[in-house]
N, C-alpha and C positions, 0 to 999 in steps of 0.2 A: 428138720434140723440141718443146718448148713455143714458141708464138708469143712474140716479144719484148714485145708489148703486147696486152692484152685489153680489150674494151669490154662494159659492161653498161648498158642504158638501160631505165628503167621509168617508167610513169605509173600513177597509181592513187589510191584514196581514203585509204589509210593508209600511214604510214611503214614499218610492219612488212611490208606487202605489197610496197612498193617495194624494200626491202632484199632480201627473199626472191627477187623476180623478177630483180634484178641478180645475186645470187649464183648463181641457176640458170643464167643466161646465161654467167657466168664459169667455171663448172664447178669441177673440182678444182684448186685453186691453192696450197694450203698448201705452203710450202717452195720454191716456184718463182718467186715475185715478191717484190721488196723494197720497192716504192714504189707508193702509190695516189694518184690524183687523184680528187676528188669535188666535184661541183657540184650544188646542190639549189635548187629553187624557193624563193623567199623565204617562201612560205606554210608551209614546213617548218621555219621558224626555231626554234620551240619543241621540235621533235623532233630537231634536228641533233646534239645530244650523244648521244642514244640511237642515232641512225643511225651515227655514228662508232664508238661502242662496239661495236655489232653487227658492223660491217665488220671491225674489228680482231679481234674474237673468232672470227668465222667464217673469215676468210682467214689469220689468223696474221700479217698484215702490221701493223707498228706505226708505220710512217712514212707519214703522210698529209698532203696539202695540198689546199686548195680554198676555196670561199666560197659565199655565197648569190647568186642572181640573180633579178631580176624575169622574165627569160627565160634559159633554159639551152639548150645545143646539144650534139648528138651528130653522128655521121657522117651528113651529108646531111639533117639535120632540125633544126628549131627548135621549142622548146616554151615556150609562154607562159601559157596560161590554165588549166592543171591541174597539180596537184602532180607534179613530175618529179624523178627522181634519175638522174644520169649518173655512171658510175664507170669509170675506166681504170686498169688495173694495168700496171706497167712492170718488166721484168726488167733492172734497173740495179743494179750492185754498190753496196752501201751506202757503200763508201769513196769513191764518185765523186759523192756529193751530200750536202748538208747543209740541213736545214730550219731556218729561223729564225722566231721569233715569241714574244712574251711578252705577258702581260696586265698587266704593270707599266706604269703610265701614264708612267713616266720612260723616255724614248726611249734614254737612255744604256745601259740594260741590253740593249736590242736591238742597239745598235751594238757593245757588248762581245761579244755572240754572233757578230756578223759578223766582228769583228777576230780573235776566237779561231779561227774556222774558217780565216781567211786566213793565219794563221801557218804552217799546214801545206799549204795549197793556194792556188793563184791561179785562182779560178773564172773561166770565160769567159762564162757566161750566168747571169743571175739572174732568176727569175720571181717577180714581186712582186704582192701584193694589199694594198689599203689601205682604210681606213674613210673614205668621203667626208664624213661628218659631223664629222670631226676636222680643224679648220683647220690643224693642224700636219702633216697627211699629206704635202703636197707638199714641205715642208722636210725631213721625215724621209727621203723618197725621195732627195732631193738629197744628204743627209748619207751615206746608204748608198752612193751612187755615188762620193762622195769617198773613203769608207773602202775601197772596192773598185774602184779605177780599172781593173782588168783585166776587170771584168764588164760585160757588155752587158745592161742592165736592161730587161725587158719585163713586161707584165702588164695588170692592170685593177683598178679600184676597185669594191668591192661595190655592187650595186644591190638595194635592198630597201624595201618599204613598212613594214617593222617593224624588227627588229634587224639591224645590219650585221655579222653574225658572219662570221669567217673560220675556216679550219682550218689549224693548223700543229702536227700531232700531238695537239692539244687544241683546244678552242673558244677563239678569240681575238676580242677586241672592242676597238674604239677605237684600234687601233694599225696597224702595218704588219707583214705576215708574208710568207714566201716560201721559195724554195728556190734554192740555188746548185749549179751543176753544174761538175765539173772539165772540163778540155779534152778528156778522153778520151770524153766524151759528145758525139757529133756532132749538131749542130743546124743548121738553116737557118731564118732569120727574115725575114719579110716584113711590109710595112706599106702599107696602102692608105687613101687619103683619100676622104672623102665629099663634099667641097666643091671647087669649081673657082674659081680666082682670076678676078676681073673686071678687064678693062682693065689699067692699069699699076700698078706699085708707087709708093707715095708715101713722103715723109719726114715724120715727126711733128715739127713745128716748135714746137708749144706743147701742153702737156698738164699736168694736175694729177691725181695718183693714177690713177683710172680714167676721168677725163674727157678726152676728145679734143677739143681746142679748135681747133687749126690743123693742116692738112696742106699742105705745100709753100707755107706762108705765106698760105694762104687759109682761110676758115672751114670747119671740118670737114664741117658738114652740106651746104654748097654743093658740096664735092668729091664727097661721097657721092651727091648727087642727079645730078650729071653722070655718075658711073660706073654707076649702076643704071638710068638711062634715064628718059625722060619719063613713061612709063605708071606705073611703080612709084613715082616721085618724087611723083606727085599725092596719094598716100595712104600715108603711112609706116606706118600701122597694118596694112597688108597684107603688109609684108615680113618679119614675124615668122616664124621657122622657115624662111625662104628666103634671106635675105641675112645674112651673118655677117662678123665681123672676121677678117682673116687677118694673122698676125704672122710674117713670114719669119724663119727661123733663120739667124743670122749664121754665115758660113763654111760653110754646108751646100753640098756639091757636087752635091746632087740637087734643089735648089730646094725643100726641105722647108719646111713652115710649120705653125704652130699655129693652130687655129680657136677663136675665142671668140665668145660671144653678144653681140649688141647689146642692151643692157638698157634703153635709154631715149634720148629726144631732147628737146632744148630748142630749139624752133623760133625763139624770140625771140633767144636768145643764139647760136644755130647751133652748139650743142654736141652731142656724142654720148657716152653712157655705155657703156663696154665692160666685159665681165666679166673683167677682169684689169688689173693695173697697167700703165701706159704710160710710156715713157721718151722724152724729146726726143732727136732724132737717129736714132731707130730707124726701120726700114722698116715700112710698113703698107699693107694692101690690103683691098679688099672682096671677099667670096667668095659664090658662088651654090651652094646645095645642090639637087641634082636627081638622080633615079635614073639617067639615062643616063650622066652623067659618073662616077657612083659605079661603075656596071657596067664602064665602060671602064677605070677605074683598077684595079678588082679583077682584071680579066683581065690587065692589065699585070703586076701583082704575081705572079699565079699563073704566068704564062708565064715570068717571070724566075726564080722559084723552081724551076719544073719543069726549066729548063735547067741548074740546079745539082745536080739529083738524079741519082744513078747508078742508082737503082731506086726502086720504090714506097716511100713513107715507111713506117717501122715504126709510127709513131704521131704524133699531133699535138694541139696546143692552140690554140684560137681565142678571142680576146677582142675583141668588137666592141661598138660604141656602141649604147645603147638606142634612139637615133634612127635606126639603120640597120635591118637585118632587114626585118620586115613593113612598116615605114613607108617604106622607100626602095627595096626590091627586090621586094616583093610578099608576099602572104599564104601562099604555098605553099613556104615554106622555101627561097626562091630563092637567098639569099645562101650558105647552106650547101651547096646543090646545086651551085653554081658550083665550090666547092672539090672536091667529089666528082667532077664531070664532068671537071675539068681534071687532077686528080692521082690519081684512082682511089679505090677502096674501101680504107680503112684506119681503125684506131681513132682517133677524134678526139672530144675533149670541150672544153667551154668555157662561156662565159656572156655575157650582154649587160650591159656594164659602165656605170658612172656616170662614166667617164673611163678612157682607155686609156694605158698606159705603153709608150713605145717609145724606145729609146736614151736612157734615163735621164730622159726628159721626159714630162710629163702632157699628153695630147692630148684632143680631143673630135671626135666624128663620124668616127672612123677604125676600122680593123680591124687586128689584130695576129695573125699566124699563125706558130706555132713548129712546125717539123717535126723529128722525130727520125729520122735516117737512118743 
């Protein structure tokens, strides 16, 4: 009896060798698997179409999804600085999933694909990839969630120094792609933050677009200085990459929040520029990014997911922020090893994203884990 999921991981100088090595690890699979996930280093962007073609030809599998990443990951390992290909095959009946994606710049065609699938199925999970260079991507994700209210959307935005290619049975660019699963495909989904809130929540009392003017009726910069402490407040140039904006999600029963960058300060006017639109009356807080809090929250997520498992997962997908991994956990694949240590050895693939999707929203500095059980 074949394993429900298979993994192939290869690093090397040429795309041909990468595919050959992955195929050798996968073994004889023709006719046994219906779905493939593939994630490739962004340095392989020019070869991605050939890679996909060979995988289809050699495995007989025609249904594939994936994307490029500046870093990619496999079971217990992270790969950054050399061309890497990670492939996972899944024995999931083709009637239980549907891949969406189009190269038509008109998003309506993509939404038509989504609506067409939902006439016959009410999917419960959608795994989504998007192009971060397309300013419409967040809006498209929102429209997909509105079109498929039954689906819990998760995933990640492509990260690449070159082209932002995705795979949805073909090479996709400049849009959003993904896969929907029917309720018959059992999944467990977890989410972990990489930043910890400082002090108290505030209320935005004055803002214009992305400019934060007042919190709790006080100048925003004065409030931030109080929250971050005297040492950091002396030199705001030193808080880049350490202090962030936190935007609590309304009606969240888990205290969830979105993290956004602080992109500038006006010390004379006491304003703060934030990497997102701000709305008066909304909650706001400042957050600290550090490895210890990220590890603690990662362990919390893994413990919660483990308690919901009846046995070792059959397979998994992990989408984590480019700012995590070696920059937050350490150089020796510590983030992926935590998953392996807590949940055991099982096929897992994923990539380091330019933004993470969880419960239909776009996050930063987080990790999203999907387990098939």
